[in-house]
C-alpha positions, 0 to 999 in steps of 0.5 A: 889611141882615143884619150881617156874620158877625165872623171869628174864629180861636182864639187870636186877641185882640179889644179888646171895647167896649160902652157903656150903652143911651143911655149911661147908666150901667151902673154906679152904685156899688161892689157894680155894679162888684163885681158884674160883676168875678164874673161876668167871674171866672164866664164865665172858667170857662164859656167859658175864655179869657184876659183880658189887661186890662180898665177899667170905666167908669160908662157903658161897659166895656173888656175885652181878650181872648186866646181859646182854644176860643170865639168872643167872642160867646158869652162877650160874651153870658153875660157881659152878660145875666146883669149885665143880668138882674142890674141890672134886678132891683136897680134895677126896670129893663126892658128893654135896659142895653147899647147896639146890638151890642158892638164888638169889634177884633182885635189884630193883634200884641204892640205893637197890644196894648200900644197897645191896653192903655195906651189902655184903662187910660188911658180913666179920665183922658182922660173925666176921671174920674181925674186918673192911671189909677192912681187909678181903681179898677175897671181891670188898670192895678195888674196892670201896675204 
């Protein structure tokens, strides 16, 4: 059975989540996090969009983006395919780095944006990676504070 096509309207905002294959880590050290964030900057130039917030957890990522002229799929595809090639080469792996299809949820209004941003920024606390959101260096939380 074919997958349902995702609906996109230019200017819409989305929460995008992707997890490591078999819940394995996507990031092993600071270099991996820095590489992903550098790719995020490149993809913003290649496929312009608004990055409202982000949080990188060892085995998954959260992005909140506002689209301009591009559907989220090429944004996510470029970002994750280039990162997967980097990761597989660095650690001498083959195969999929990311598990399943990425999760994408439209954000309906500014209250929903604030609620989703709070969820994204508190994710390291809920997952017991840090006691406080501001202690997690791989998120946009410090920009909000």
